[in-house]
C-alpha positions in Angstrom: 32.1 -20.8 -4.9 34.1 -18.9 -2.2 31.6 -17.4 0.1 32.4 -13.8 1.9 31.5 -12.3 4.8 32.0 -8.4 5.0 33.1 -6.0 7.8 32.4 -2.2 8.1 34.6 0.0 10.0 34.0 3.5 11.1 37.0 5.3 12.1 36.0 9.0 13.4 38.9 11.5 13.0 40.2 14.0 15.4 40.6 18.0 15.8 37.9 20.6 16.3 37.1 21.0 12.4 37.4 17.1 12.8 40.2 15.7 9.4 42.8 15.2 11.5 43.6 11.1 11.8 46.3 9.8 14.4 47.9 7.9 12.1 49.7 5.1 14.4 46.5 4.2 16.0 44.8 3.7 12.7 47.7 1.4 11.2 47.4 -1.3 14.7 43.8 -1.5 14.1 44.0 -2.2 10.2 47.5 -4.3 11.3 45.3 -6.4 14.0 42.0 -7.0 10.9 44.8 -8.1 8.8 46.3 -10.5 11.2 42.0 -12.1 11.9 42.1 -12.7 8.3 40.4 -9.1 7.2 41.6 -7.7 3.9 40.0 -3.6 2.6 38.2 -3.4 -0.1 37.4 0.1 -0.1 38.0 2.4 1.8 36.4 6.5 1.5 36.2 9.7 3.8 32.7 11.8 4.7 32.9 15.4 3.8 31.7 17.4 6.7 32.3 20.7 5.6 35.2 23.2 3.3 36.6 19.8 2.9 37.2 18.4 6.1 36.2 14.7 6.9 34.4 13.7 9.9 35.6 9.5 9.5 36.7 7.6 7.3 34.7 4.3 6.3 36.5 1.2 5.2 35.2 -2.0 3.7 36.8 -5.3 4.7 35.7 -8.8 3.4 37.2 -12.9 4.7 37.0 -15.6 3.3 33.4 -17.4 4.9 34.8 -21.0 7.2 32.1 -23.8 6.2 
């Protein structure tokens, strides 16, 4: 049976009211995690007010070595 380890990454949005995502920065961070063997299994935003998101929460997993 495979064993996994998990990583939670919280990406804070920008802007006065939140909700602005710097897509190039986020893409670079996600690609770096992928190169390290992490696979995203879930992603959700956190609501602040009036539909704006204060942050986005990503959950990753990868097989444990050994």
